[in-house]
C-alpha atoms as a printed R data frame, in Angstrom:
    type eleno elety resid chain resno       x       y       z
1   ATOM     1    CA   MET     A     1  12.925  -4.929  25.989
2   ATOM     2    CA   LYS     A     2  12.654  -4.474  22.273
3   ATOM     3    CA   THR     A     3  10.575  -1.542  20.979
4   ATOM     4    CA   HIS     A     4   7.509  -2.025  18.761
5   ATOM     5    CA   GLY     A     5   9.557  -0.910  15.757
6   ATOM     6    CA   GLU     A     6  12.325  -3.355  16.455
7   ATOM     7    CA   LEU     A     7   9.842  -6.224  16.794
8   ATOM     8    CA   LEU     A     8   8.217  -5.236  13.522
9   ATOM     9    CA   ARG     A     9  11.654  -5.080  11.813
10  ATOM    10    CA   ARG     A    10  12.477  -8.532  13.014
11  ATOM    11    CA   ARG     A    11   9.203  -9.826  11.742
12  ATOM    12    CA   PHE     A    12   9.656  -8.242   8.344
13  ATOM    13    CA   GLU     A    13  13.067  -9.716   8.019
14  ATOM    14    CA   SER     A    14  12.320 -13.205   9.296
15  ATOM    15    CA   GLY     A    15  10.042 -14.578   6.551
16  ATOM    16    CA   ILE     A    16   7.412 -14.060   3.893
17  ATOM    17    CA   LEU     A    17   4.365 -11.821   4.693
18  ATOM    18    CA   VAL     A    18   1.051 -11.704   2.822
19  ATOM    19    CA   LEU     A    19  -0.401  -8.229   2.266
20  ATOM    20    CA   ASP     A    20  -4.120  -7.779   1.720
21  ATOM    21    CA   GLY     A    21  -5.736  -6.742  -1.596
22  ATOM    22    CA   ALA     A    22  -7.685  -3.693  -2.880
23  ATOM    23    CA   THR     A    23 -10.165  -1.810  -0.814
24  ATOM    24    CA   GLY     A    24 -11.359   0.897  -3.197
25  ATOM    25    CA   THR     A    25 -12.191  -1.416  -6.137
26  ATOM    26    CA   GLU     A    26 -13.742  -3.918  -3.708
27  ATOM    27    CA   LEU     A    27 -16.104  -1.212  -2.453
28  ATOM    28    CA   GLU     A    28 -16.996  -0.424  -6.039
29  ATOM    29    CA   ARG     A    29 -17.476  -4.180  -6.834
30  ATOM    30    CA   HIS     A    30 -19.935  -4.382  -3.908
31  ATOM    31    CA   GLY     A    31 -21.968  -1.416  -5.157
32  ATOM    32    CA   LEU     A    32 -20.511   1.725  -3.598
33  ATOM    33    CA   VAL     A    33 -20.619   4.578  -6.070
34  ATOM    34    CA   THR     A    34 -17.323   6.350  -5.653
35  ATOM    35    CA   SER     A    35 -16.123   9.667  -7.011
36  ATOM    36    CA   ILE     A    36 -13.267  12.127  -6.719
37  ATOM    37    CA   PRO     A    37 -12.012  13.574  -4.426
38  ATOM    38    CA   LEU     A    38 -12.986  11.040  -1.667
39  ATOM    39    CA   TRP     A    39 -13.047   7.898  -3.680
40  ATOM    40    CA   SER     A    40 -12.713   4.923  -1.263
41  ATOM    41    CA   ALA     A    41 -12.890   7.197   1.807
42  ATOM    42    CA   ALA     A    42 -16.618   7.646   1.112
43  ATOM    43    CA   GLY     A    43 -17.056   4.136   2.414
44  ATOM    44    CA   LEU     A    44 -16.095   5.158   5.956
45  ATOM    45    CA   PHE     A    45 -19.365   7.056   6.439
46  ATOM    46    CA   GLU     A    46 -21.576   5.596   3.688
47  ATOM    47    CA   CYS     A    47 -21.088   1.860   4.396
48  ATOM    48    CA   PRO     A    48 -18.570   1.249   7.274
49  ATOM    49    CA   GLU     A    49 -19.942  -2.187   7.825
50  ATOM    50    CA   LEU     A    50 -18.901  -3.074   4.254
51  ATOM    51    CA   VAL     A    51 -15.442  -1.618   4.824
52  ATOM    52    CA   GLU     A    52 -15.083  -3.819   7.914
53  ATOM    53    CA   GLN     A    53 -16.367  -6.839   6.007
54  ATOM    54    CA   ILE     A    54 -13.839  -6.338   3.202
55  ATOM    55    CA   HIS     A    55 -11.026  -6.240   5.780
56  ATOM    56    CA   ARG     A    56 -12.431  -9.326   7.478
57  ATOM    57    CA   ASN     A    57 -12.562 -11.129   4.081
58  ATOM    58    CA   TYR     A    58  -8.831 -10.408   3.494
59  ATOM    59    CA   ALA     A    59  -7.918 -11.600   6.988
60  ATOM    60    CA   ALA     A    60  -9.818 -14.814   6.422
61  ATOM    61    CA   ALA     A    61  -8.018 -15.222   3.076
62  ATOM    62    CA   GLY     A    62  -4.746 -15.278   4.917
63  ATOM    63    CA   ALA     A    63  -3.413 -11.704   4.960
64  ATOM    64    CA   ASP     A    64  -0.718 -10.996   7.503
65  ATOM    65    CA   ILE     A    65  -1.089  -7.207   6.968
66  ATOM    66    CA   VAL     A    66  -4.475  -5.544   6.607
67  ATOM    67    CA   ILE     A    67  -4.255  -1.945   5.289
68  ATOM    68    CA   ALA     A    68  -6.878   0.450   6.698
69  ATOM    69    CA   ASN     A    69  -8.988   2.471   4.265
70  ATOM    70    CA   THR     A    70  -6.985   5.679   4.605
71  ATOM    71    CA   PHE     A    71  -5.545   6.032   1.128
72  ATOM    72    CA   ARG     A    72  -7.728   9.089   0.480
73  ATOM    73    CA   THR     A    73  -8.192  10.502   4.014
74  ATOM    74    CA   ASN     A    74  -5.390  12.964   3.784
75  ATOM    75    CA   ALA     A    75  -5.789  16.680   4.455
76  ATOM    76    CA   ARG     A    76  -5.803  17.825   0.837
77  ATOM    77    CA   THR     A    77  -8.569  15.370  -0.117
78  ATOM    78    CA   LEU     A    78 -10.700  16.086   2.887
79  ATOM    79    CA   GLU     A    79 -10.274  19.837   2.356
80  ATOM    80    CA   ALA     A    80 -11.443  19.478  -1.270
81  ATOM    81    CA   ALA     A    81 -14.521  17.595   0.027
82  ATOM    82    CA   GLY     A    82 -15.204  20.166   2.719
83  ATOM    83    CA   MET     A    83 -14.420  17.638   5.452
84  ATOM    84    CA   LEU     A    84 -11.060  18.749   6.773
85  ATOM    85    CA   GLU     A    85 -12.345  19.097  10.330
86  ATOM    86    CA   SER     A    86 -13.219  15.304  10.284
87  ATOM    87    CA   GLY     A    87  -9.648  14.253   9.420
88  ATOM    88    CA   ALA     A    88  -8.718  12.821  12.846
89  ATOM    89    CA   GLU     A    89 -12.122  11.150  13.207
90  ATOM    90    CA   LEU     A    90 -12.125   9.561   9.755
91  ATOM    91    CA   ASN     A    91  -8.673   8.170  10.106
92  ATOM    92    CA   ALA     A    92  -9.470   6.813  13.566
93  ATOM    93    CA   CYS     A    93 -12.580   5.212  12.215
94  ATOM    94    CA   ALA     A    94 -10.681   3.575   9.327
95  ATOM    95    CA   VAL     A    95  -8.081   2.044  11.665
96  ATOM    96    CA   TRP     A    96 -10.727   0.941  14.131
97  ATOM    97    CA   LEU     A    97 -12.710  -0.818  11.372
98  ATOM    98    CA   ALA     A    98  -9.578  -2.699  10.253
99  ATOM    99    CA   ARG     A    99  -8.724  -3.580  13.830
100 ATOM   100    CA   GLN     A   100 -12.332  -4.871  14.465
101 ATOM   101    CA   ALA     A   101 -12.009  -7.180  11.373
102 ATOM   102    CA   VAL     A   102  -8.718  -8.752  12.479
103 ATOM   103    CA   SER     A   103  -9.437 -11.903  14.477
104 ATOM   104    CA   SER     A   104  -5.851 -13.012  14.903
105 ATOM   105    CA   GLU     A   105  -3.496 -11.009  17.150
106 ATOM   106    CA   GLY     A   106  -0.786 -11.708  14.608
107 ATOM   107    CA   VAL     A   107  -2.335  -9.719  11.847
108 ATOM   108    CA   LEU     A   108  -0.980  -6.181  11.585
109 ATOM   109    CA   VAL     A   109  -3.086  -3.124  10.828
110 ATOM   110    CA   ALA     A   110  -1.302  -0.544   8.628
111 ATOM   111    CA   GLY     A   111  -2.379   2.965   7.781
112 ATOM   112    CA   SER     A   112  -2.328   3.604   4.091
113 ATOM   113    CA   VAL     A   113  -0.584   6.820   3.065
114 ATOM   114    CA   GLY     A   114  -1.093   7.771  -0.563
115 ATOM   115    CA   PRO     A   115   0.212  10.717  -2.585
116 ATOM   116    CA   VAL     A   116  -1.323  14.028  -1.301
117 ATOM   117    CA   ALA     A   117  -2.632  14.852  -4.789
118 ATOM   118    CA   ASP     A   118  -3.129  12.222  -7.460
119 ATOM   119    CA   CYS     A   119  -1.145   8.899  -7.754
120 ATOM   120    CA   TYR     A   120  -1.460   8.974 -11.568
121 ATOM   121    CA   CYS     A   121  -0.666  12.649 -12.045
122 ATOM   122    CA   PRO     A   122   2.810  13.262 -10.637
123 ATOM   123    CA   GLU     A   123   2.860  16.735 -12.192
124 ATOM   124    CA   LEU     A   124   0.356  17.756  -9.471
125 ATOM   125    CA   THR     A   125   2.735  16.878  -6.713
126 ATOM   126    CA   PRO     A   126   3.394  20.109  -4.719
127 ATOM   127    CA   GLU     A   127   6.748  21.465  -3.512
128 ATOM   128    CA   GLU     A   128   8.559  19.564  -0.838
129 ATOM   129    CA   VAL     A   129   7.817  22.096   1.950
130 ATOM   130    CA   ILE     A   130   4.077  21.526   1.367
131 ATOM   131    CA   LEU     A   131   4.513  17.844   1.105
132 ATOM   132    CA   GLU     A   132   6.355  17.848   4.469
133 ATOM   133    CA   GLU     A   133   3.466  19.660   6.140
134 ATOM   134    CA   GLU     A   134   0.704  17.491   4.644
135 ATOM   135    CA   HIS     A   135   2.464  14.191   5.241
136 ATOM   136    CA   ALA     A   136   3.219  15.252   8.869
137 ATOM   137    CA   GLN     A   137  -0.521  15.847   9.371
138 ATOM   138    CA   MET     A   138  -1.343  12.446   7.982
139 ATOM   139    CA   ALA     A   139   1.305  10.713  10.091
140 ATOM   140    CA   GLU     A   140  -0.122  12.540  13.214
141 ATOM   141    CA   TRP     A   141  -3.635  11.335  12.444
142 ATOM   142    CA   LEU     A   142  -2.565   7.722  11.920
143 ATOM   143    CA   GLN     A   143  -0.381   7.613  14.959
144 ATOM   144    CA   ALA     A   144  -3.254   8.877  17.079
145 ATOM   145    CA   ALA     A   145  -5.519   6.265  15.367
146 ATOM   146    CA   GLY     A   146  -3.178   3.455  16.627
147 ATOM   147    CA   ALA     A   147  -1.988   1.959  13.344
148 ATOM   148    CA   ASP     A   148   0.770  -0.611  13.830
149 ATOM   149    CA   LEU     A   149   2.755   0.972  10.939
150 ATOM   150    CA   LEU     A   150   2.355   3.294   7.980
151 ATOM   151    CA   TRP     A   151   2.104   1.830   4.488
152 ATOM   152    CA   ILE     A   152   3.203   4.661   2.163
153 ATOM   153    CA   GLU     A   153   2.165   3.576  -1.348
154 ATOM   154    CA   THR     A   154   1.778   4.398  -5.019
155 ATOM   155    CA   ILE     A   155   4.460   7.116  -4.801
156 ATOM   156    CA   GLY     A   156   5.581   8.525  -8.145
157 ATOM   157    CA   THR     A   157   8.109  11.293  -7.297
158 ATOM   158    CA   VAL     A   158  11.328  11.413  -5.322
159 ATOM   159    CA   ARG     A   159  10.330  14.484  -3.369
160 ATOM   160    CA   GLU     A   160   7.058  12.924  -2.151
161 ATOM   161    CA   ALA     A   161   8.889   9.757  -1.251
162 ATOM   162    CA   ARG     A   162  11.374  11.735   0.838
163 ATOM   163    CA   ALA     A   163   8.696  13.837   2.568
164 ATOM   164    CA   ALA     A   164   6.452  10.913   3.404
165 ATOM   165    CA   ALA     A   165   9.295   8.864   4.768
166 ATOM   166    CA   ALA     A   166  10.603  11.772   6.810
167 ATOM   167    CA   ALA     A   167   7.215  12.371   8.281
168 ATOM   168    CA   ALA     A   168   6.927   8.723   9.529
169 ATOM   169    CA   TYR     A   169  10.501   8.638  10.691
170 ATOM   170    CA   GLY     A   170  10.146  11.971  12.503
171 ATOM   171    CA   ARG     A   171   7.346  10.628  14.602
172 ATOM   172    CA   GLY     A   172   9.033   7.320  15.351
173 ATOM   173    CA   LEU     A   173   6.523   5.403  13.254
174 ATOM   174    CA   PRO     A   174   7.594   2.145  11.548
175 ATOM   175    CA   PHE     A   175   6.743   2.305   7.834
176 ATOM   176    CA   ALA     A   176   7.036   0.636   4.427
177 ATOM   177    CA   ILE     A   177   7.141   2.590   1.162
178 ATOM   178    CA   SER     A   178   6.126   1.478  -2.313
179 ATOM   179    CA   PHE     A   179   6.603   3.115  -5.680
180 ATOM   180    CA   ILE     A   180   4.550   3.249  -8.864
181 ATOM   181    CA   LEU     A   181   6.697   2.991 -11.996
182 ATOM   182    CA   ALA     A   182   6.086   3.563 -15.713
183 ATOM   183    CA   GLU     A   183   6.575   0.846 -18.203
184 ATOM   184    CA   ASN     A   184  10.134   2.091 -18.900
185 ATOM   185    CA   GLY     A   185  11.141   1.477 -15.283
186 ATOM   186    CA   THR     A   186  11.300   5.147 -14.097
187 ATOM   187    CA   LEU     A   187   8.987   6.514 -11.422
188 ATOM   188    CA   LEU     A   188   5.658   7.692 -12.912
189 ATOM   189    CA   GLY     A   189   7.132  11.217 -12.620
190 ATOM   190    CA   GLY     A   190  10.130  10.337 -14.776
191 ATOM   191    CA   GLU     A   191  12.906   9.988 -12.128
192 ATOM   192    CA   PRO     A   192  15.024   6.897 -11.768
193 ATOM   193    CA   LEU     A   193  14.040   4.234  -9.229
194 ATOM   194    CA   GLU     A   194  17.575   4.364  -7.842
195 ATOM   195    CA   ALA     A   195  17.095   7.986  -6.803
196 ATOM   196    CA   ALA     A   196  13.860   7.173  -5.043
197 ATOM   197    CA   VAL     A   197  15.418   4.274  -3.108
198 ATOM   198    CA   ALA     A   198  18.392   6.384  -2.123
199 ATOM   199    CA   ALA     A   199  16.030   9.161  -0.834
200 ATOM   200    CA   VAL     A   200  14.255   6.927   1.672
201 ATOM   201    CA   GLU     A   201  17.017   4.534   2.737
202 ATOM   202    CA   LYS     A   202  18.271   6.889   5.532
203 ATOM   203    CA   PHE     A   203  14.807   6.805   7.125
204 ATOM   204    CA   ARG     A   204  15.137   3.017   7.652
205 ATOM   205    CA   PRO     A   205  11.911   1.745   6.045
206 ATOM   206    CA   LEU     A   206  10.783  -1.749   7.055
207 ATOM   207    CA   ALA     A   207  10.389  -2.584   3.403
208 ATOM   208    CA   ILE     A   208  10.526  -1.008  -0.044
209 ATOM   209    CA   GLY     A   209   8.126  -2.132  -2.743
210 ATOM   210    CA   LEU     A   210   6.440  -1.647  -6.091
211 ATOM   211    CA   ASN     A   211   2.672  -1.495  -6.563
212 ATOM   212    CA   CYS     A   212  -0.171  -0.442  -8.889
213 ATOM   213    CA   ILE     A   213   1.700  -1.963 -11.845
214 ATOM   214    CA   PRO     A   214   0.394  -4.781 -14.213
215 ATOM   215    CA   PRO     A   215   1.700  -8.088 -12.961
216 ATOM   216    CA   ARG     A   216   3.700  -8.819 -16.100
217 ATOM   217    CA   GLY     A   217   5.377  -5.424 -15.844
218 ATOM   218    CA   LEU     A   218   5.952  -5.830 -12.144
219 ATOM   219    CA   THR     A   219   7.744  -9.130 -12.804
220 ATOM   220    CA   ALA     A   220  10.009  -7.361 -15.315
221 ATOM   221    CA   LEU     A   221  10.787  -4.417 -13.043
222 ATOM   222    CA   LEU     A   222  11.189  -6.163  -9.671
223 ATOM   223    CA   PRO     A   223  14.784  -7.390 -10.189
224 ATOM   224    CA   GLU     A   224  16.101  -3.746 -10.333
225 ATOM   225    CA   LEU     A   225  14.465  -2.948  -6.946
226 ATOM   226    CA   ARG     A   226  15.939  -6.120  -5.459
227 ATOM   227    CA   GLN     A   227  19.436  -4.985  -6.665
228 ATOM   228    CA   LEU     A   228  18.974  -1.471  -5.146
229 ATOM   229    CA   THR     A   229  18.210  -2.478  -1.504
230 ATOM   230    CA   ARG     A   230  18.933  -5.092   1.112
231 ATOM   231    CA   ARG     A   231  15.670  -4.387   2.738
232 ATOM   232    CA   PRO     A   232  12.664  -6.700   2.436
233 ATOM   233    CA   VAL     A   233  10.893  -6.096  -0.921
234 ATOM   234    CA   ALA     A   234   7.167  -5.851  -1.452
235 ATOM   235    CA   ALA     A   235   5.230  -6.544  -4.708
236 ATOM   236    CA   TYR     A   236   1.538  -6.149  -5.358
237 ATOM   237    CA   GLY     A   237  -0.009  -5.625  -8.772
238 ATOM   238    CA   HIS     A   238  -2.817  -3.752 -10.394
239 ATOM   239    CA   ILE     A   239  -5.276  -5.993 -12.393
240 ATOM   240    CA   ASN     A   240  -8.538  -6.141 -14.291
241 ATOM   241    CA   ASN     A   241  -8.542  -2.460 -15.342
242 ATOM   242    CA   PRO     A   242 -10.344  -2.154 -18.693
243 ATOM   243    CA   THR     A   243  -7.799   0.431 -19.861
244 ATOM   244    CA   PRO     A   244  -4.107   0.800 -19.165
245 ATOM   245    CA   ILE     A   245  -3.146   3.078 -16.317
246 ATOM   246    CA   ARG     A   246  -1.001   6.125 -17.055
247 ATOM   247    CA   GLY     A   247   2.530   5.172 -18.045
248 ATOM   248    CA   TRP     A   248   1.511   1.740 -19.397
249 ATOM   249    CA   SER     A   249   0.654   0.519 -22.842
250 ATOM   250    CA   TYR     A   250  -1.353  -2.517 -21.582
251 ATOM   251    CA   SER     A   251  -3.535  -3.716 -18.750
252 ATOM   252    CA   GLN     A   252  -4.112  -7.257 -17.480
253 ATOM   253    CA   ALA     A   253  -7.071  -9.275 -16.559
254 ATOM   254    CA   VAL     A   254  -5.771 -11.833 -14.155
255 ATOM   255    CA   SER     A   255  -7.642 -14.689 -12.353
256 ATOM   256    CA   PRO     A   256  -6.806 -15.661  -8.784
257 ATOM   257    CA   ALA     A   257  -4.921 -18.739 -10.019
258 ATOM   258    CA   GLU     A   258  -2.933 -16.693 -12.489
259 ATOM   259    CA   TYR     A   259  -2.203 -14.131  -9.797
260 ATOM   260    CA   GLY     A   260  -0.910 -16.784  -7.526
261 ATOM   261    CA   ASP     A   261   1.530 -17.821 -10.259
262 ATOM   262    CA   TYR     A   262   2.791 -14.249 -10.484
263 ATOM   263    CA   ALA     A   263   3.246 -14.109  -6.721
264 ATOM   264    CA   ARG     A   264   5.400 -17.263  -7.008
265 ATOM   265    CA   GLN     A   265   7.541 -15.465  -9.536
266 ATOM   266    CA   TRP     A   266   7.889 -12.436  -7.297
267 ATOM   267    CA   LEU     A   267   9.025 -14.570  -4.456
268 ATOM   268    CA   ASP     A   268  11.546 -16.225  -6.752
269 ATOM   269    CA   LEU     A   269  12.809 -12.756  -7.670
270 ATOM   270    CA   GLY     A   270  13.489 -11.874  -4.157
271 ATOM   271    CA   ALA     A   271  10.259 -10.318  -2.791
272 ATOM   272    CA   SER     A   272   9.218 -11.341   0.702
273 ATOM   273    CA   ILE     A   273   6.017  -9.356   0.951
274 ATOM   274    CA   VAL     A   274   3.320 -10.101  -1.639
275 ATOM   275    CA   GLY     A   275  -0.285  -8.956  -1.942
276 ATOM   276    CA   GLY     A   276  -2.643  -7.167  -4.185
277 ATOM   277    CA   CYS     A   277  -3.417  -3.622  -5.457
278 ATOM   278    CA   CYS     A   278  -6.334  -2.291  -7.495
279 ATOM   279    CA   GLY     A   279  -8.656  -4.941  -8.873
280 ATOM   280    CA   THR     A   280  -7.571  -7.779  -6.616
281 ATOM   281    CA   THR     A   281 -10.073  -9.577  -4.393
282 ATOM   282    CA   PRO     A   282  -9.955 -11.872  -1.347
283 ATOM   283    CA   GLU     A   283  -9.875 -14.730  -3.844
284 ATOM   284    CA   HIS     A   284  -6.632 -13.364  -5.236
285 ATOM   285    CA   ILE     A   285  -5.127 -12.993  -1.799
286 ATOM   286    CA   ALA     A   286  -6.201 -16.614  -0.879
287 ATOM   287    CA   ALA     A   287  -4.317 -17.754  -3.965
288 ATOM   288    CA   VAL     A   288  -1.268 -15.757  -2.830
289 ATOM   289    CA   ARG     A   289  -1.494 -17.296   0.597
290 ATOM   290    CA   ALA     A   290  -1.674 -20.804  -0.877
291 ATOM   291    CA   VAL     A   291   1.577 -20.104  -2.781
292 ATOM   292    CA   VAL     A   292   3.323 -18.783   0.318
293 ATOM   293    CA   SER     A   293   2.129 -21.773   2.399
294 ATOM   294    CA   ALA     A   294   3.416 -24.117  -0.269
295 ATOM   295    CA   CYS     A   295   6.809 -22.343  -0.230
296 ATOM   296    CA   GLY     A   296   6.950 -22.755   3.562
297 ATOM   297    CA   ALA     A   297   6.058 -26.472   3.264
298 ATOM   298    CA   ALA     A   298   8.772 -26.897   0.646
299 ATOM   299    CA   THR     A   299  11.499 -25.518   2.958
């Protein structure tokens, strides 16, 4: 009998998957006032019903993978908010809300794993021994919560990529990992993408991706990732930010229809997992699903 990880690997390698879209900016769009350090994690105790509804909306839009609201439920964030003792409970709540929202048994629930510090400030990334400890804690919480896989995302340094991947692998947890790049194609921390891919390959990720990048830039940078790995490639962009994110000279306001056009380009460039990052909505994911469905009909 095949293990859960083997079944997931076969699914990731057998066709195109649609990832869901943003949770944090959706919470803000629906009126939640967010602030650092908790940001989107505040929704878990301030408006859990809204968190569940956002997941439900993405599943209805056609997402094959719904990512639980755990991007900012790691130990460092919760300690800064005076809530470290609630770590296991909050992560369990996040995964449960996502699971409740998924009506189809075929939809996967992933646990989001973000950088332990700040995704846009790679200089705050601690030493690897600390990263190993904190990512191991996050992996433990998400494993206990029952996530189908870990979705390690917005990673901007090689040492954090290595530590996060090792934590998942060490607990036998299937995982995907996605990097945030600067406009020049390096990781946001300045290291080459090639070094990051090499650092995680030995841990056998289900997929390797790029995220939190303006769609036009993602389209330009995706071919290098496709050349660096034989694993399934994920692509999901950052849109509708009024100012450029760090490392970029521009931002993009992108309608659902335009986002669907970008998704088609990413598929043509070799991606097999497409979805949305900050600023995307269920309407953007519905447009992605329409593109993916059209690709399936064409074949």
